[in-house]
SERO-4910 file (N, C-alpha, C, O; in steps of 0.05 Angstrom, whole numbers):
BEGIN
 pado doro    nc1    nc2    nc3   cac1   cac2   cac3    cc1    cc2    cc3    oc1    oc2    oc3
  Met    A    994    972    -68    977    955    -77    953    947    -54    929    945    -59
  Leu    A    966    945    -28    948    939     -7    924    965     -1    900    960      6
  Phe    A    934    991     -5    919   1012     -2    900   1013    -23    878   1023    -16
  Ser    A    902   1005    -49    882   1006    -70    860    985    -64    839    989    -75
  Met    A    862    966    -48    839    950    -44    819    965    -30    796    957    -33
  Phe    A    823    988    -15    803   1002     -2    796   1025    -16    782   1042     -5
  His    A    805   1028    -40    795   1052    -55    768   1045    -60    761   1021    -63
  Pro    A    750   1067    -62    720   1061    -68    719   1045    -95    700   1029    -99
  Leu    A    735   1046   -111    731   1034   -139    737   1006   -134    725    988   -146
  Gly    A    756   1001   -117    769    973   -113    744    957    -95    738    933    -98
  Val    A    733    975    -78    708    961    -61    689    954    -79    681    931    -77
  Thr    A    675    972   -101    656    964   -119    663    942   -138    646    928   -148
  Ala    A    691    937   -143    699    917   -163    695    891   -148    686    871   -159
  Ile    A    703    893   -124    704    868   -106    672    859   -100    666    835   -101
  Leu    A    657    874    -96    630    874    -89    617    860   -116    603    840   -117
  Ser    A    624    877   -139    613    864   -160    621    837   -169    605    823   -182
  Val    A    647    828   -162    658    801   -165    641    780   -148    635    758   -157
  Ile    A    634    790   -124    621    772   -105    591    770   -115    576    750   -115
  Gly    A    585    792   -122    553    786   -129    555    770   -151    538    751   -150
  Val    A    570    770   -172    568    752   -198    573    726   -184    556    709   -190
  Ser    A    591    720   -169    594    695   -161    567    682   -146    560    659   -150
  Phe    A    554    699   -127    532    692   -111    509    685   -137    499    663   -140
  Ala    A    506    702   -150    487    696   -177    491    668   -189    474    651   -194
  Met    A    518    667   -194    525    643   -208    518    616   -190    511    596   -202
  Val    A    519    617   -163    510    595   -143    486    593   -145    478    570   -150
  Val    A    469    610   -144    442    613   -142    430    598   -169    413    580   -170
  Asn    A    444    610   -190    428    597   -215    439    574   -220    428    560   -237
  Arg    A    457    566   -210    467    537   -213    449    516   -195    441    494   -202
  Asp    A    445    529   -169    428    511   -154    402    508   -166    391    485   -164
  Ala    A    388    530   -180    361    529   -190    364    512   -212    344    498   -216
  Ala    A    384    511   -228    388    494   -255    386    465   -244    373    449   -257
  Leu    A    399    457   -220    399    431   -206    374    420   -204    366    400   -216
  Asp    A    356    441   -184    330    434   -181    312    429   -201    297    410   -202
  Arg    A    313    449   -220    301    445   -249    304    416   -256    284    402   -259
  Lys    A    328    407   -258    337    384   -273    326    358   -256    320    337   -267
  Arg    A    323    362   -233    316    341   -212    285    338   -216    275    316   -216
  Ile    A    272    361   -218    244    359   -225    237    348   -253    217    334   -256
  Met    A    254    354   -275    246    346   -299    254    316   -302    243    303   -320
  Asp    A    272    307   -286    281    279   -285    254    262   -278    247    242   -289
  Lys    A    243    274   -258    220    258   -245    194    258   -267    178    240   -269
  Cys    A    196    281   -282    173    284   -303    181    266   -327    167    269   -347
  Ser    A    201    250   -328    209    234   -352    191    210   -355    193    198   -377
  Gly    A    174    201   -341    159    179   -338    178    154   -334    169    132   -340
  Thr    A    202    156   -325    217    132   -316    206    123   -291    197    139   -275
  Pro    A    207     94   -287    193     83   -260    211     89   -236    235     83   -237
  Gln    A    199     99   -216    218    102   -190    206     85   -172    182     83   -169
  Glu    A    225     70   -159    214     46   -141    209     60   -113    224     78   -106
  Val    A    189     53    -97    182     61    -73    176     35    -56    157     20    -61
  Tyr    A    196     29    -33    192      7    -19    181     12      8    190     31     21
  Leu    A    163     -2     16    144      1     42    150    -24     61    147    -48     55
  Asn    A    158    -13     87    160    -28    107    138    -30    126    123    -10    127
  Ala    A    134    -51    143    110    -53    163    114    -23    180    136    -13    186
  Gly    A     91    -14    186     89     13    206     99     36    190     97     58    202
  Gln    A    109     37    164    118     58    150    101     75    135     87     63    118
  Asp    A     99    100    136     86    119    118    106    131     98    129    136    106
  Val    A     98    136     73    110    145     53     92    166     44     68    161     40
  Val    A    102    193     38     87    218     28     96    221     -1    120    223     -5
  Leu    A     80    222    -22     83    224    -48     75    248    -59     51    252    -54
  Gln    A     87    270    -73     79    294    -84     85    295   -112    105    285   -123
  Asn    A     64    312   -125     76    311   -156     97    334   -156    100    351   -138
  Pro    A    111    330   -182    133    353   -182    119    377   -188    101    378   -205
  Gly    A    129    401   -173    115    423   -177     97    429   -151     87    452   -149
  Phe    A     93    411   -134     76    410   -111     78    437    -95     60    453    -90
  Glu    A    104    438    -88    106    463    -69    102    491    -80     96    511    -67
  Ser    A    107    490   -105    105    520   -120     78    520   -132     68    541   -141
  Gly    A     64    497   -134     39    501   -150     41    502   -180     21    503   -194
  Glu    A     69    500   -189     72    501   -219     59    481   -235     60    458   -227
  Phe    A     45    485   -259     42    463   -279     58    459   -300     59    473   -320
  Ile    A     73    436   -296     95    428   -316     84    416   -335     73    395   -330
  Glu    A     84    427   -358     70    415   -383     85    392   -394    108    390   -402
  Gly    A     64    373   -394     78    345   -407     89    327   -382     99    305   -389
  Cys    A     89    333   -359    104    321   -341     87    295   -332     64    296   -324
  Thr    A    105    270   -334     92    246   -328    112    230   -304    135    223   -309
  Thr    A    100    227   -284    116    215   -262    105    186   -252     82    184   -243
  Leu    A    120    166   -253    109    139   -247    126    120   -227    148    109   -233
  Tyr    A    112    119   -202    119    105   -178    114     76   -183     92     69   -192
  Glu    A    131     57   -176    125     33   -169    126     24   -142    149     18   -133
  Val    A    105     21   -127    103     16    -95    102    -12    -90     84    -26   -100
  Met    A    119    -20    -76    121    -49    -68    128    -52    -38    141    -36    -25
  Met    A    120    -74    -29    122    -81      0    154    -92      0    164   -106    -18
  Asp    A    168    -83     23    195    -95     26    189   -115     48    184   -107     71
  Arg    A    190   -142     43    186   -162     61    206   -182     65    220   -187     45
  Asp    A    210   -194     86    230   -213     88    218   -238     77    194   -244     77
  Asp    A    241   -254     67    227   -276     51    213   -299     69    198   -317     60
  Gln    A    218   -297     92    208   -318    113    181   -304    126    169   -315    144
  Asp    A    173   -283    116    145   -271    124    125   -284    110    122   -284     85
  Leu    A    109   -296    129     84   -310    119     61   -293    118     40   -299    107
  Gly    A     64   -271    130     36   -254    131     30   -242    104     46   -239     86
  Gln    A      4   -236    103     -8   -225     80    -10   -190     89    -19   -182    110
  Trp    A     -2   -175     70     -3   -146     72    -14   -131     48    -13   -141     26
  Arg    A    -27   -107     54    -34    -90     29    -26    -64     34    -19    -54     56
  Ile    A    -27    -53     10    -20    -29      6    -40     -8     10    -59    -10     -5
  Lys    A    -42     18     29    -61     33     32    -50     59     20    -27     67     22
  Val    A    -69     72      6    -64    100     -9    -85    119     -1   -108    116     -8
  Val    A    -76    142     16    -94    162     25    -90    183      4    -67    188     -3
  Met    A   -112    197     -9   -108    219    -23   -109    242     -4   -132    249      1
  Glu    A    -91    255      7    -92    277     28    -99    303     17   -113    317     32
  Glu    A    -91    315     -9    -94    336    -20    -90    332    -49    -71    320    -59
  Met    A   -110    344    -61   -114    343    -91   -126    364   -107   -151    367   -105
  Asn    A   -112    379   -124   -123    398   -141   -117    394   -169   -101    409   -179
  Leu    A   -130    373   -186   -126    362   -210   -150    368   -231   -169    353   -230
  Pro    A   -149    387   -247   -172    393   -267   -167    369   -288   -147    365   -301
  Cys    A   -185    359   -289   -189    330   -304   -178    339   -332   -161    324   -342
  Ser    A   -185    360   -345   -181    368   -375   -147    366   -375   -135    359   -396
  Ser    A   -133    371   -352   -103    376   -356    -85    357   -339    -61    353   -345
  Ser    A    -97    347   -317    -80    336   -300    -98    312   -288   -122    316   -284
  Ser    A    -84    287   -282    -95    264   -267    -74    247   -254    -51    248   -260
  Val    A    -85    230   -234    -70    212   -217    -82    184   -227   -107    185   -228
  Trp    A    -71    161   -234    -82    133   -237    -67    118   -213    -44    122   -205
  Leu    A    -86    100   -206    -72     80   -191    -82     50   -205   -105     42   -210
  Leu    A    -56     36   -210    -56     15   -226    -52     -9   -209    -37     -7   -189
  Glu    A    -63    -34   -217    -58    -56   -204    -68    -83   -221    -90    -87   -231
  Asp    A    -50    -97   -222    -53   -123   -237    -58   -146   -215    -50   -143   -192
  Gly    A    -73   -171   -223    -75   -190   -205   -104   -202   -207   -119   -198   -226
  Glu    A   -110   -216   -185   -140   -223   -182   -158   -200   -183   -181   -201   -193
  Arg    A   -151   -184   -174   -168   -158   -176   -152   -135   -194   -131   -125   -187
  Thr    A   -165   -129   -217   -147   -107   -234   -161    -78   -225   -184    -76   -219
  His    A   -144    -59   -225   -154    -33   -220   -140    -13   -235   -115    -13   -237
  Asn    A   -154      3   -246   -145     26   -259   -164     48   -259   -183     52   -274
  Ile    A   -155     63   -238   -169     86   -221   -161    112   -229   -137    117   -227
  Gln    A   -177    129   -237   -169    157   -248   -181    174   -224   -205    174   -219
  Tyr    A   -162    189   -211   -168    212   -195   -164    241   -203   -141    247   -210
  Cys    A   -180    257   -204   -179    285   -212   -209    302   -203   -230    290   -195
  Asn    A   -205    327   -205   -226    341   -191   -257    328   -199   -272    320   -181
  Glu    A   -262    327   -222   -290    316   -232   -293    287   -229   -315    279   -233
  Lys    A   -275    272   -223   -275    246   -219   -285    237   -191   -271    245   -172
  Lys    A   -306    222   -185   -315    220   -159   -304    188   -152   -314    167   -160
  Ala    A   -282    191   -134   -271    166   -127   -266    166    -94   -263    186    -80
  Glu    A   -264    139    -86   -259    140    -55   -232    151    -52   -214    147    -69
  Thr    A   -229    166    -31   -204    179    -23   -183    160    -14   -159    165    -14
  Val    A   -195    137     -6   -172    110      7   -176     92    -10   -198     88    -19
  Phe    A   -153     79    -16   -152     56    -34   -139     38    -22   -121     46     -7
  Tyr    A   -142     14    -25   -130    -12    -13   -120    -33    -37   -138    -41    -53
  Ser    A    -99    -40    -39    -91    -56    -60    -98    -83    -51   -102    -88    -27
  His    A    -99   -105    -72   -103   -135    -64    -77   -148    -67    -72   -169    -55
  Glu    A    -58   -135    -84    -33   -150    -80    -10   -134    -67    -17   -113    -57
  His    A     15   -139    -66     39   -126    -57     52   -105    -76     72    -92    -69
  Leu    A     41   -102    -97     53    -82   -117     34    -67   -130     16    -80   -141
  Ile    A     34    -38   -133     17    -23   -147     35     -1   -160     57      6   -151
  Asp    A     21     10   -182     35     31   -195     18     56   -188     -6     54   -186
  Ile    A     30     78   -186     15    106   -184     31    123   -204     56    125   -204
  Lys    A     10    138   -224     19    150   -246      9    176   -247    -16    180   -248
  Phe    A     26    196   -245     16    228   -247     21    233   -276     39    222   -289
  Lys    A      3    251   -286     11    260   -316     -6    286   -318    -30    289   -312
  Asn    A     12    305   -329      1    331   -340     -3    328   -367     12    313   -379
  Lys    A    -21    341   -380    -23    340   -408     -2    362   -420      8    380   -406
  Ala    A      4    359   -446     24    378   -457     17    408   -456     34    426   -457
  Lys    A     -7    411   -453    -14    442   -451    -38    443   -428    -53    424   -423
  Cys    A    -40    466   -417    -60    471   -398    -82    483   -413    -78    502   -427
  Ile    A   -109    471   -412   -128    483   -428   -150    493   -409   -173    497   -418
  Glu    A   -145    498   -383   -159    513   -363   -165    541   -372   -146    555   -379
  Glu    A   -190    553   -373   -193    581   -377   -178    598   -357   -164    616   -366
  Asp    A   -179    595   -334   -161    603   -310   -136    595   -304   -125    601   -283
  Gly    A   -125    579   -322    -97    566   -322    -98    546   -302   -117    538   -289
  Cys    A    -72    537   -303    -68    512   -281    -49    515   -261    -34    497   -253
  Ala    A    -49    540   -250    -34    547   -229    -45    533   -203    -68    536   -197
  Gly    A    -30    519   -187    -41    508   -158    -48    478   -165    -60    463   -149
  Thr    A    -39    469   -188    -41    440   -194    -27    422   -172     -3    427   -168
  Lys    A    -36    406   -161    -20    389   -141    -32    366   -131    -55    363   -137
  Val    A    -19    348   -117    -34    322   -109    -16    314    -88      8    317    -92
  Gln    A    -22    305    -68    -11    293    -46    -21    268    -33    -42    268    -21
  Met    A     -7    246    -36    -13    222    -20      5    207     -1     29    205      0
  Arg    A    -14    196     15      7    181     40     -1    151     32    -24    143     27
  Ile    A     22    138     34     22    106     33     33     93     49     55     99     57
  Ser    A     19     73     58     28     54     81     21     25     76      5     19     58
  Ala    A     33      7     92     33    -19     91     12    -29    114     17    -22    137
  Glu    A    -11    -46    108    -29    -54    127    -31    -81    130    -36    -93    109
  Tyr    A    -29    -94    153    -30   -119    158    -58   -133    146    -79   -120    147
  Val    A    -58   -159    134    -81   -169    132    -91   -193    148   -110   -192    164
  Cys    A    -74   -216    144    -73   -239    157    -47   -257    157    -25   -250    146
  Gly    A    -50   -281    170    -28   -295    170     -5   -290    183     -4   -268    194
  Gly    A     17   -308    183     47   -299    191     51   -323    210     34   -341    212
  Arg    A     73   -323    224     85   -342    246     78   -334    271     81   -310    275
  Phe    A     68   -348    290     61   -344    316     72   -365    336     63   -387    339
  Asp    A     93   -354    349    110   -370    366    104   -358    400    114   -369    419
  Gln    A     91   -340    401     82   -329    432     58   -345    439     40   -350    424
  Asp    A     59   -353    468     41   -369    482     11   -346    480     13   -322    475
  Asn    A    -10   -357    484    -36   -345    486    -37   -319    466    -36   -295    473
  Gly    A    -41   -332    438    -45   -313    420    -73   -316    402    -89   -334    409
  Val    A    -77   -302    383   -102   -300    367    -95   -303    339    -77   -291    329
  Ile    A   -108   -317    326   -110   -317    295   -135   -307    284   -156   -313    295
  Thr    A   -136   -293    265   -162   -285    256   -164   -285    224   -145   -288    209
  Ser    A   -188   -282    216   -190   -281    186   -184   -250    178   -185   -232    195
  Pro    A   -178   -246    148   -168   -222    138   -182   -196    149   -206   -193    146
  Leu    A   -169   -179    162   -182   -156    170   -204   -158    195   -216   -140    206
  Tyr    A   -205   -183    200   -229   -183    226   -223   -160    247   -200   -154    252
  Pro    A   -245   -148    260   -276   -157    255   -288   -153    234   -309   -165    229
  Ala    A   -278   -135    215   -288   -130    186   -292   -155    171   -279   -175    177
  Asn    A   -308   -156    151   -311   -181    135   -287   -184    119   -275   -164    110
  Tyr    A   -277   -210    114   -254   -217     96   -260   -208     73   -283   -205     65
  Ile    A   -238   -203     56   -236   -198     25   -235   -218     11   -223   -238     19
  Asn    A   -247   -219    -15   -249   -243    -27   -220   -250    -45   -202   -235    -51
  Ser    A   -222   -276    -51   -198   -286    -63   -171   -280    -47   -153   -267    -58
  Glu    A   -169   -288    -23   -146   -278     -5   -139   -309      3   -156   -327      7
  Ala    A   -114   -310      6   -100   -334     18    -86   -326     44    -75   -304     46
  Cys    A    -87   -344     63    -71   -337     87    -60   -365    101    -73   -385    105
  Ile    A    -34   -362    108    -23   -384    122    -15   -379    152     -3   -357    156
  Tyr    A    -19   -394    173    -22   -390    200     -2   -408    211    -10   -430    220
  Asp    A     24   -403    213     44   -422    225     47   -423    253     65   -407    261
  Ile    A     36   -435    271     40   -434    295     58   -454    307     58   -478    303
  Val    A     75   -441    322    100   -462    336    102   -457    366    104   -434    376
  Ala    A    101   -482    380    106   -476    409    135   -484    412    150   -492    394
  Pro    A    139   -481    440    166   -497    447    164   -528    446    143   -541    446
  Lys    A    190   -538    444    194   -566    443    179   -581    471    178   -573    494
  Lys    A    168   -603    462    153   -621    483    127   -604    492    115   -609    513
  Lys    A    120   -584    476     92   -570    481     76   -578    458     85   -584    436
  Arg    A     48   -577    466     27   -577    441     11   -556    443     13   -541    462
  Ile    A     -9   -551    421    -25   -528    416    -53   -534    416    -64   -552    403
  Ala    A    -63   -518    430    -96   -524    427   -108   -493    416   -103   -470    425
  Leu    A   -124   -500    395   -132   -476    381   -165   -474    387   -180   -492    379
  Thr    A   -176   -455    401   -202   -455    402   -217   -427    382   -209   -404    379
  Cys    A   -240   -437    372   -250   -415    353   -277   -406    367   -297   -421    367
  Asp    A   -274   -378    379   -294   -363    394   -311   -357    375   -335   -359    382
  Tyr    A   -307   -349    348   -323   -340    331   -312   -351    301   -289   -349    293
  Phe    A   -336   -364    287   -322   -379    264   -350   -377    247   -370   -391    255
  Asp    A   -352   -361    226   -373   -364    212   -367   -355    184   -370   -331    179
  Leu    A   -358   -372    162   -353   -367    134   -377   -369    115   -395   -386    119
  Ser    A   -377   -353     98   -398   -353     76   -394   -381     62   -373   -392     56
  Thr    A   -422   -389     56   -421   -417     41   -433   -413     14   -444   -431      0
  Lys    A   -429   -387      7   -439   -382    -22   -422   -395    -40   -399   -395    -32
  Cys    A   -425   -408    -64   -405   -418    -83   -417   -410   -112   -441   -413   -118
  Asp    A   -398   -402   -126   -406   -396   -151   -398   -419   -176   -404   -417   -199
  Gly    A   -388   -436   -167   -374   -457   -180   -384   -486   -171   -406   -486   -159
  His    A   -374   -505   -175   -378   -531   -169   -369   -533   -139   -346   -527   -131
  Cys    A   -392   -544   -121   -388   -545    -94   -399   -575    -87   -421   -584    -94
  Gly    A   -383   -585    -74   -394   -615    -60   -390   -610    -34   -389   -587    -24
  Asp    A   -387   -632    -19   -382   -637     11   -358   -631     17   -341   -647     10
  His    A   -349   -609     30   -317   -601     38   -302   -601      8   -279   -609      7
  Asn    A   -312   -594    -12   -293   -593    -32   -303   -572    -56   -327   -569    -54
  Gly    A   -293   -560    -73   -304   -542    -90   -294   -516    -87   -271   -511    -80
  Asp    A   -314   -495    -92   -306   -468    -91   -318   -450    -67   -325   -427    -68
  Arg    A   -317   -466    -48   -330   -452    -20   -302   -444     -5   -280   -455     -4
  Thr    A   -311   -420      7   -288   -407     29   -285   -432     51   -303   -445     62
  Tyr    A   -258   -433     55   -253   -455     77   -231   -441     98   -221   -419     96
  Phe    A   -228   -461    118   -205   -459    131   -192   -490    135   -207   -509    141
  Gln    A   -169   -493    132   -160   -523    133   -136   -525    156   -120   -507    160
  Asp    A   -138   -546    168   -115   -561    181    -98   -571    160   -106   -587    143
  Ile    A    -73   -560    160    -54   -569    140    -41   -599    148    -31   -614    132
  Thr    A    -42   -603    172    -29   -628    190    -47   -650    178    -37   -669    167
  Thr    A    -73   -647    180    -93   -669    176   -108   -665    149   -124   -682    142
  Phe    A   -103   -646    136   -118   -636    112   -146   -635    117   -160   -631     97
  Glu    A   -161   -636    145   -186   -631    150   -196   -605    142   -180   -587    147
  Arg    A   -219   -600    131   -227   -576    119   -254   -563    132   -273   -578    136
  Tyr    A   -257   -538    138   -273   -533    152   -292   -507    137   -279   -488    127
  Glu    A   -316   -509    136   -331   -487    125   -354   -480    143   -360   -491    164
  Gly    A   -365   -458    129   -392   -448    147   -387   -440    175   -370   -424    180
  Lys    A   -402   -453    194   -396   -453    222   -387   -473    238   -390   -473    263
  Glu    A   -371   -495    219   -366   -516    234   -343   -518    254   -338   -538    266
  Leu    A   -332   -497    258   -311   -493    283   -317   -474    303   -302   -465    321
  Gln    A   -347   -466    297   -353   -451    323   -355   -461    349   -369   -480    354
  Gly    A   -340   -450    370   -338   -463    393   -323   -486    398   -323   -495    421
  Lys    A   -309   -497    379   -295   -521    377   -262   -514    384   -252   -492    382
  Thr    A   -247   -540    392   -219   -538    395   -207   -558    378   -217   -581    374
  Ile    A   -187   -552    370   -168   -570    354   -144   -571    368   -134   -549    373
  Lys    A   -132   -593    377   -110   -601    391    -83   -619    374    -82   -642    365
  Ser    A    -65   -599    373    -38   -615    356    -30   -638    372    -35   -642    396
  Lys    A    -16   -656    354     -1   -677    368     29   -666    373     44   -676    389
  Lys    A     36   -646    359     64   -639    364     65   -614    371     45   -604    381
  Asn    A     87   -599    369     94   -570    379     90   -551    351     90   -526    355
  His    A     86   -560    328     79   -548    307     56   -549    292     50   -571    285
  His    A     40   -531    286     13   -533    273      7   -512    255      8   -489    264
  Thr    A     -1   -518    226     -6   -500    204    -33   -501    199    -46   -522    201
  Phe    A    -45   -477    194    -73   -472    184    -75   -455    156    -58   -438    151
  Tyr    A    -90   -460    143    -94   -448    115   -122   -436    114   -141   -448    123
  Phe    A   -122   -410    103   -151   -400    100   -153   -386     72   -137   -368     65
  Leu    A   -176   -398     54   -179   -387     28   -204   -376     21   -222   -392     18
  Ser    A   -208   -353     18   -235   -346     10   -238   -346    -19   -219   -342    -35
  Asn    A   -263   -350    -26   -271   -351    -56   -275   -324    -71   -265   -304    -60
  Ser    A   -287   -321    -90   -289   -298   -107   -317   -283    -98   -323   -261   -107
  Asp    A   -331   -295    -81   -357   -277    -70   -345   -256    -52   -329   -259    -34
  Asp    A   -357   -230    -63   -350   -207    -49   -371   -199    -25   -394   -190    -28
  Ile    A   -357   -204      0   -378   -202     23   -370   -174     38   -384   -165     57
  Glu    A   -349   -162     30   -335   -139     48   -360   -121     56   -359   -113     79
  Asn    A   -377   -114     44   -396    -95     51   -421   -105     60   -440    -89     63
  Lys    A   -422   -131     65   -448   -146     74   -455   -138    100   -435   -134    114
  Lys    A   -478   -135    111   -483   -129    140   -479   -156    156   -469   -151    178
  Arg    A   -481   -174    153   -477   -199    167   -450   -204    170   -438   -205    149
  Gln    A   -438   -208    192   -403   -213    197   -401   -238    189   -417   -256    195
  Tyr    A   -379   -239    171   -366   -265    165   -339   -265    172   -327   -244    169
  Gly    A   -324   -289    183   -299   -290    189   -294   -309    212   -312   -324    219
  Phe    A   -269   -307    225   -263   -322    248   -242   -309    264   -226   -292    256
  Ser    A   -244   -318    291   -226   -308    309   -220   -332    329   -237   -341    344
  Cys    A   -197   -340    327   -194   -369    342   -167   -365    361   -144   -359    352
  Ser    A   -172   -367    384   -147   -366    405   -131   -390    406   -141   -412    400
  Tyr    A   -106   -388    414    -93   -411    418    -73   -411    443    -65   -390    452
  Lys    A    -65   -431    453    -49   -435    481    -33   -458    476    -41   -475    460
  Phe    A    -12   -460    487      9   -481    489      7   -497    515      5   -486    537
  Phe    A      6   -525    511      2   -539    539     16   -563    537     16   -579    556
***
């Protein structure tokens, strides 16, 4: 029986069995890969959590092969993963790094609810900014292929790749001596309808001195505005409830009575992001 294993026929039989086993493994792996791809194409929401300083790259199913998967819908729910004690404001940055999506057959949508509602379509014939910034801590990204490719030359090579990251906007807890607090995205103009809390904490028996080297807030008001009330953009001392507008804190210093001082900034609905004049504030603080 041992010698028969080395008979040419025996070797052929053994090789045939090995070949069948190998083919079965390859086919099974391919089937599993296909199933994973089709699961992503079901439209079931997939959660993506972002941490500070982290980049996440998202690609459509079939990206590597360039395959057009008919009827594929992929939905990503992108959200900030933040500590409950984090007072800082962050936004989600989306960069379209690579895209080949004929609008008649494929598209990506960036969707956001909140103060600013976004429903932006990305595809070859649509002219949209390649960089998107959210206003909230949650956005949806939806990729969709139609049931059939209707391009004359076919849809091979359909793909999109996006890089997603978390970007600091404003606010937070500040407990290191000789620090700086700034308006959202300073030195760029602040964004509208943004609220920030700046919580400055010094060691016990120390006090805080806040000096604003630059302070210029837009005084435009769309609604009712009186003297330090109404719908103007403002910076507020939460300890005294004193409210500062325009240039009222330029070059001035606020000193705390205790080792803990909290400030609040609220911009109104006036959109000043792209105005030539610089609006915002930069205030340094120190413990004494």
